[in-house]
N, C-alpha and C positions, 0 to 999 in steps of 0.2 A: 675447251680446256677446266681441267679439276684447277678448283681454289688450292694454293703453298698450303701443308701443315705446318703447322706451328707447335716445336715443342718449350712448355713452361715449365719452367729448372724453378724449383725453391727451397730453396737452402731450408735446413730447419734445428736447431742445437736446443730444447731445452722449451722452445715455441710454443706449448701444442694448444694455446688460447689462441694466440696470433696469428698463428697456420691455418689453424678451423675455418676463424674469419674469412683467413685471406682465399682460403679453398671452398668458403662458400660464395664471394665474390665471383670466384671465378666460375662457379656452377652458372650464373649465371649471366655467360656473355654470349653475342650475338654471332660468333662466329665459331661453324659446324667444327671443322677441324683442326680443334686447340685439342692437343695431352698431357694434361698436368702429369707433369713430376718429380714428385717433394725425393730430395736425397737428406736423409737425418742423420747428421753427423753425431753419433752414438749419445743422445740424448738418455737422459736417467729418471726423465718424467711424464713417463707412458706414451712420450706423444703420435706414436707407431702404431699402437692396438687402435686409439684414441682417432687418428687419425682411418686408416684401416676399415675403420665400422664406420664408421660417419661416409665416408666415399670409398667405396668397394674398387669403382675406377680406378684411383688415382693410383698411378705406377710410385712405391717406397723402392727406394732406393735406400741402405741401412749400412753406414761405415762404421767398420769396430769400433772405430775412434773418433777423436773431433779434430779434423782434418782443414778447419779454419776457413774461414772465406773461399779463398782463391779453392784453397785444396778440398774442399769440400764441393764446390758449381763444376769445377775441373770434371769430378769421379758424373758428373748429370751431364753431363757437354759430351763430352766421353758417350757416352748409355746414346744422347740426343743423337748422334752424326753416327753412331755404329746401326741407328733406324733408318737415318735417310731421312729427315727432317728435313722441306725446307727452311724454317724458321726456326730458330733458336731465342729465347725472353728469356733473361735471369730477373728473376723479381724477388724481391725482401718479403719475407712473411710475413711481416707486419703492413704489407699494402692493402687498401681495399680496393679493388679494380671496377670501373665503367663497365656498365655492360658493353659495348660500340670499344673498347680500347681498343683491339687487334684490329678490327675493320678500319679504325683513323690511320694507324700505324701502319697499317697493308695499305691503302690509299698511298701515303705520302712514299713510301717504296717504289710505286708504279712513276707515280712524280719525278722520284730520283734516277731509277733507270739501271744504276750501277753497286753491286752489293755492297751494303754500307752497316753502319750500327744507328740504329734511331732511337730516338728519346723522347718524352716528355718536356717542355722547355720549364718546367714548376718547378727544377729541381736544380740542384750546384752540381758544373761541372768543373774539371779543371784537366788542361788534358794537353798533352802534346803535339797532337792534330790539327789542321786548318776545319774550322767546322761551319757550314753555313744552315741555314734555316729554309725548313718547307714550307709550305699552305696545306693541309692536309684537314680538309671540311673544320673549317675554321680553328683548329687545334693546330700553333706553335709549336715544331716536331727539330731536334736538332738532330744531325746525322756526322757522320765521319766517313771519308770512302777511301782515306789511305793513311799512312802512318802506324805509329805506334800512342796509345795511352797510355800518359802514366798514370792515372788517375781519374775514373769517374765516383763521385757520392752522387748514385741517383736509385730512385724506387725500382727501375725499370729498362732495362734493356732489349732491343731484340736486333738481332740479328743475321746475316744471310749469307747464304753460302756465296761463295767468292765459284 
């Protein structure tokens, strides 16, 4: 069985330096089936040419205007769904990831066994859903398997297909 394919969506708005650092860390992850998608929210700081030059394999989607956090991420999510990815990850552009991040998250996903939203516990969450924790390779994960999330303040979330 082939390993699941992950779409990593990074939203950018005039955050060229942060986004380039984030992409540099993503280029070192140990998970081979990971596709990076940058959604640019109409930046005016030359982010797009810098990203395309430094990371030519990264898919860049440009919005004509700033759609905000939710609107920009929705553009990336719609694209990822149309491409058939098994998991979709939302990652803040000012995040530096560890090399084993996706391997650890996917191990937690297998242990849970149902479609879920997962995130490392080292960030803050406010939610209307019932959360549980799952141990994965020494890292606590938070997951939601049903209900609606009212708000989550996280650097990273990974969601599986239903």
